[in-house]
N, C-alpha and C positions, 0 to 999 in steps of 0.2 A: 050792445056794442060798447057804449060808454062805460058800463060796469066792467067789461073785459079790459078795456084800456086802463081804467083806474086800478084794476087788480094787478096788471102788469107793471104799472108805475110804482105801486106800493111794494111789489116784490123786488124790483130793481133798487128801490130806496133801502129796503131792509138788507138786501145783499151787500150794498155798499157800506152800510153802518156796521155790519158784521165784519167786513174786511178791515175797516178802520180799527175796530176793537182788536182784531186778531193781530194786525201789524204793530200796533202800539204795545200790546201785551207781549208779543214775541220779542220786541227790542228790550222792553223793560226787564223781562225775565232773563234772557240770554246775556245781556250786557252786564248783569250783576253776577254772572258765573265767573269764577276765577279763570283767567286765560290759560290755555294749555302751555306746557313747558316749551320754552324757546320763543314765545310770542309775548309782546308787550301788551299792556292794557289797551293802548291806542290801536295797535294792530288787530287785536281781537274785536274791538268795537268797529273797526273799518270793515271787517268781513261781515259782521252782522248788519251794518248799515247798507252794504252793497246788496245783501239779500232783501232788506227792507225796501230799497229802491226798486228792485226788480218786481217785488210783490206789488208795489204801488203802481208801477207802469202796467203790469199785466192785468191787474184788477180794475184799473181805470176808476178808482174811487173818486178822483178828481180828473179833469181833462189832462191828457199826457203833457201838453205844452206847459200848463200851469205847474204841474207836479215837477217837471224837469227844472224849472226856474227855482221853485221853492227848495228842492232838495240840495241845491248848490250851497245854500246858506245854513243848512242844518249841522254839518260836521263841526263847525266852530262852536255852536251851542252845546254840542255833545262832548266837546273836548277832544275831538279826533284830529282836526287840522284846521288852521286858520283859513278864513274865507278867501283871502288874497291868493294863497297858495293853490286853493281849489280852482279858482277862476282862471288862473294862468293856463290851465290845461283844457279850458273850454273852447277857445277860439282856434280850433285846429283847421287845417286846410280842407279836410273832408267836408266841413260845413259849406264852404264856398264852392266846392266841386258839386255838391248836391244841388245847391241853388242854380248853378250854371247848367247842370244836366237837365233840370226841370224846365228851364227856359229854352234850351236848345230843342227839347222834345216838343214844347208848346209851339215854337216857331215852325218846326217840321210839320206839325198838324195844321197850323194856321195858313201856311202858304199853299196847302193842298197836296204836298208830296206824300204825306201819310196816307191819305185816301188813295192817291194814284198808285202807290206801291202795293197797298192792300188789294187792289183789283187784280194783282198777279199772283194771288195766293193759290191758284189752282193750275199751275203750269205743268203738272204731271198727268193731266187728263181727268176724266170724270169718274173713274172707279173710286169707290168710297175709301178704300185703303190708301190710294194714291192722293186723294184730296186731303185726307188726314195728314199724310206725310208732308205735303206741300204747305199746308197751314202751319205745321210745326217748324219747318225749315225757314219759312219767311219770318215767323215770329222770333225764332232764335237769332236769325241774322240781324234783324232790326234792333232787338234788345241787346245785342252785343256792343252797340255803340250809342244806344239811346236808353232812356229809363224804361224799366220793365212794365210798369203799370200802364202808361199811355199806349205802349206797344200792344199789350194784351187787349186793351179796350178797343183799339182800332181794328185789329184782326177779328175779335169776337163779334163786332158789329157786322162785318161782311159774312162771317160764318153763320150768324143767326139768320140772315136773309136766305142763305142756301138751305139751311135746315128747315125753315118754314116752307120753302118751295118744294122740298123733297118730302114733305109730310111728316117730319120728325117731331113728335110732340114731346114737350117738356115732361120729365118724370117717367116717360114710357119708352122713348127711343134709345136704344143702345148706342147707335151711331152719334146721336146728339150728346149723349153722356160722354162718349169717347172724345168728341171734338172739344167740348167745353171744359173737360178735365185737362186735355192735352195742351190747350193754348197757354194757360198760366204756367204749366210745367215747362213748356218750351221757352217761355219768357224768362223763367228763373234759370234754366240751363244756359240759354244764350247770354244771360246777365253776367256770368263769370268768365266768359270767353276773353274779354279784354277789361282792363281797369275802368274804362269808360262805361261799361255796361251796368255798373251798380255803385252806389255810394259805399256799400259794404266793402267792395274791393279796394277803394281808395282809403277807407278807414284801416283796413288791414295793412296797407303799405305805410300809412302814417304811423300806426302803432309799432310796426316793425322798426321804423326809423327812430322813433322816440325811445323805445326800450332797448334796442341793440345798436343803433347807429348805422345799420345796414340800409343802403339805398337800393330799392328794387325798381328797375325801369319798366316802362310800359311794355317794351318788347319782350323782356324776360317773363313777365306775367303771362303775356299772350302766347309765348312759345309753349307753355303747358296748357293754359286755359282754352285756347282755340281748338287744338286737336281733341282735348277732353270733351269739350262741348259737342264737337262734330260726332264723335263716337257715341256719346251718351244720348244724343237726340235720336239716333237710330235705334238704340237699345230701348229708350222710353217708348218710341213709336211701336215697336214689336210687342212690348209688355202691355201697353194699353189696348192694342188690337186683340191680344190673347184674353185679356180680362173682360173687355167689352166688345164682343164680336158684332160688327155692324149687321143690322137686319136688312139693309139695302145694298145692292151691288153697285148701282150708279147714282150719282148725285145730280139733281136737276138744278137749273138756274144758271149754269155756267155760260150759256149763250147771252144771258143778260149782262154778265160781267164783261164779256167781249164787246157788247154794244156800248156799255158805259165807258170802256177804255177808248173806243173810237170817239165817243161824244166829248171826252175831255180834251181831245186835240193835243197839239204840241205843248211842251213845257211853257209855263207862263214866265214873265219877267221875274216875278218874285221867286218862283221855283228855281230858276237859273241862278239868281243871286244867292239864295240859301245853299244850293248845291255846291257852288264854287267855294263859299265860305266854309262849308262843312268838309269838303275835300281837303282844303288847306289845314283845317283843324286835325283831320286824321293824319295828315303828313307830319304835323308837328308832334302829335302823340307818338307816332311810331319812330320818329327820329330823336326822341327824348334822350337816348344815350349820348348823342352828339351835341345837342343844344343845351342839355342840362336844365331845361325849363320844367317847372313843376306842372303836373297834370291839371291842378286847380287853376294855375295861371293861364294855361293854354285855353281851358274851357271858358274862363272869364273873359279872355281876350276875344274869343269867338262871339260871346254875348255883346261885348262892347262894340264890336264891328257891326253886328246885326242892328244895333241901336243908333248907329251913326246917321247923320243927316244925308239924305240921298239914297240910303238903303232902307231905313225905316221898317225893319222887320220885327222890331221889338220896342215897346215903350214901357214906361214905369207903371202905368195903370194895369197893363196886361201882366207885367212881371209880378207885381205885388199880389195880384189875384191868383196867380199860378203857383206861387211858392207855398209848399206845405210847411208852415212855420212850426207845427208840432213835431214834425220829423226832424227839422233842423235843430230845435231845442233838445230833443231826445238824444240825438247823436252827440252834441257837445256835452250835455249833462252826463250821459253814460260814460263818456271818455274821462271827464274830469273826476267823477266819483270812483271809477275803476282805478285810475292812476294813484289814488290814495293808498291802494293796496301795495303799490310798489314803494312809495315813500315811507310807509309805516312798517315795512318788512313783512306784510301779510302774504304777499305773492310768493316770496321766497319760502316762507314757512309752509304754505300749502303745497308748493312744489316739492319740498323736501319730504313732507309727510305722505303725499299721495302718489307722486309720479316718479320719485327717485328710484324706487325698486325696479322700475321698468328700464332704467337707463343702461343696464347691463345687457339688455336684449339686443338682438340684431337690428340693424337699421330698418329693414323691411317690416319687422314686427312692430317696432316703435312707431313708424309712420302709420301702420295699420291701426294701432291703438288710438293715436291722435285723430286720425280720420274718422274712425267710428265714434269717438267721443264728440268730435265737432258736429257730426250729423245728428246723433241721437240726443244730444243735450237740448235740442230744439223741442223735445217732448216736455221738458221741464221749464225751459225758458224760451218761449216762442218770440223773443225779441232779438233779432240778429245783432244789432248794435251792442246790446248789453252782453251777449255771448262773447263777442270779439273783445270788447273792452275788459271783460273779466278774465278771459282765458289766455290771451296773447301775452300779457306780462308774466303770468305764471309759467307758461310753456317756455318763454324766452329765458327765464332764470334757470329752469330745469335743464335746458339745452346747454347753457353756458357752464353750469356746474358740472355737467357730464362731458364737457369738451366737444360737444356736437355743434355744428353750424346751426344757429337758431332758425335760419331760413328754411331748413329741411323740415322743421316741425310746425313753423308758423304758417307757411304757405298752405298746407292742407286745411288748417283752420279757416284761412281766408276763402279758399275755394268752396268749403262746405257750408259757409255762412248763408249761401243761397238755397240751402235745402229746406225750403219753407212749406213743403207740401205733406210732411208727415202728420203734422197737426195743423190743418189749414186755417189758422187764425190770422195769418199775415195778409196785408192788403193785396198782394200779388194773386194768390189763388182766389181770393174773394171777388176779383174783377168779373168773373163769369158766373159766380154763384147765383146772382140775382135772376139769371135767365131761367132758373128752375130745372135744369137738366140733370144736375147731380146733387147728391147729399154729401155731407162731410165725410161719411165713411167711405164713399166712392173715391175721394181724393186720397185718403189714407191707404185704401186697398191697392191702388197703383203706386203710391208714394214709397211704400216700404221696399218692394222689389227693385224699383228704380234706384233708390238710395243705395241698396246693396251693390248693384251693378256699377253705379257711379263711383262708389268707394273703391271697388276693385280696380276700375280704370284709373282712378286718381293715384292709387298706390303704385301701380305699374308705371305710369307716366312719371311720377316723382323719382322712382328708382332709375328709370332710363335717363331722366334729366341730370341726376347726380352722376351717373356712370359716364355720360358723354360730356360732362362739364358745362351743361347749359345754364345751370345755376350754381 
């Protein structure tokens, strides 16, 4: 056993050394190639450095948080851009929204509302196909306003109990496979329904504002995101059932959930306090067009109220232990490094070289191309923040040069950033992987047809929103 562990450690060590050599060699070789016509030396180096950053994050040759900090100071050393200019793009509002959303989700769990809501995951009866649908609907609904990962964890815990009582063995049960694949997919789908559902949504909105000056409200995002999520969740349910046909007709253990609901009794004082504060937060999010308050400010206001004396639903010890600092540093670093592409003219050059030929296409075809690109780029770059930070500035310039409203092309990129199940290396799909019910190929098997249907729905909704003046 010890030999096996040591062997694995040695392989991991060698793999990281190889990655480091490859990354350094890649930059050393490509940065000394003469830049293409129309691109400065700094602009060429900026493109190469962005690729290097993505390789560093994906390979995890050093912890993501440490790499994110270190990479911020390298551009000046390489003569690409001064550190001060890079750091100016680090502290974006997305960082503070992600912090707030993590803490809101933690308070939701701590007061007991998360568990209480999860006990209602089987409201459509005990038929296996209906249990699967109710699990997905509840997951998507919660993740539309709370972080995807804690939502998937909460629902998966309840689902696992039901699977055990129904005799669904890990690695053998088709129904177990369907359930544990469906929960993270539903969380990702629900995550794009509103800006509050994911930090990726707020990052898209921030990048839209910083690259084009266009302000997108909470309500306008939701006007497309919510109906798209609603339709897509039913399509995903149908596809999962077709691929993994349940071997059982009825699910056991639902009577235990009913008993547990009765045992919980009425809402506690803390649950009521959290519920009232969260309802007020929702109201402020949806009335953003009138209040002009930033999403991040509203979310931080909610956390501040939760921490006030007399409410005491959040404290600093809980907060600092809850925040995923590597995610925070990754978001800020990815944005800061990607924005170098704009300042050095790299984004405009890429846009002119790769995407300009498509600008003469019809609007529907153009949105389809951007949507497909936004989804399937995850096969190469499974880091949603990096995808958005790299692609949005490029697409914004392409749209402006073509005389197209950048919103029409940037929104599809924002909505497709949650397509994390084609190559399930993101933390969201991995929330249920440890239960042993599915393999990585199982997630991809369902992910591809769901992504295609999702893309079609998105294109149709975007065209409808443009036609009716919603955006």
